[in-house]
N, C-alpha and C positions, 0 to 999 in steps of 0.2 A: 731226759738227762741220762748220761751213761758215763759215770766217773772213772771206770777202769782205764780207758785209753789215756786219760790225762792223769799224771801223777798227782797225788794229793799236795805235794809241795808247790805245784803250779797254782794251787788255790790258797797259798799262804800258810799251810800247815808245816810245822817243823819236821816231823818224821813222815816218811813216805808210806803211810799206812792208812787205809780207809776204815773208819768206824761208823756205827750208826749215827753218832752225834755229828761227825764230819759230813756225812752224806746229807743229813738233815740241814746242816748249816749251808751247804752249797745249794740245796733246793730252795731254802729260804732266800738266800742271796740272789739267786737267778730268777726265781718266779714270784717271790713275795709270799709264798705259801708256807706256813709253819706246820711241820709234821711232828707227831710224837715219835719216840723211838719205835713203838709198836707199828705205827703206820709206815715208817721207813723200812722196817723189817718185812712187812707184808708187801710193800712195793717191790723190794729187791728180790724176795724169794717167790712170791706168788705171781706177780705180774711180769717180772723180768726173767724169772727162772734161775736166779743166781743162788749159790750155796755158800755156806760159811767156809772160809778158808783161813787158816792160820799160817803165818810165815814160819819157815823152818828156822830153828835156832841153831844155826851153824856159822862158824866164823868164816868170813870171806877168804881168809888166808889158809883155810883148811887144805892140807896136802894128803890126799887119799893114799898115795904110794908110800909116804912116810909113815902113815898110820898102819898100813899093812905090814911094813918092815918092822915097826915097833912091836906089833902083836906077834909076829912070827919069831923075832929074835930076843927082844927085851922082856916081854911079859913072861915067857916060860922061865927065864932066869930069875926074875923077881918072884914069881910064884913058887919056885923051888926053894927059895930062901938062902941064907948064908951058908 
């Protein structure tokens, strides 16, 4: 089983994020084998060589050029004070 190419939403989960519990649920659903969280972790990290990755907490609407403009023009004015 290799869950990353398939989004977790394709397996009926609301948010598109894989957790140990979700991987374990998919393993159970597809193979009938129930794995503990520790076993899922060992499977993913030891046997498959995967590592822990956390999603970036950035807004999709983030505008890097606007942020750079704000830092260059607005922040010095605010920092200076009235």
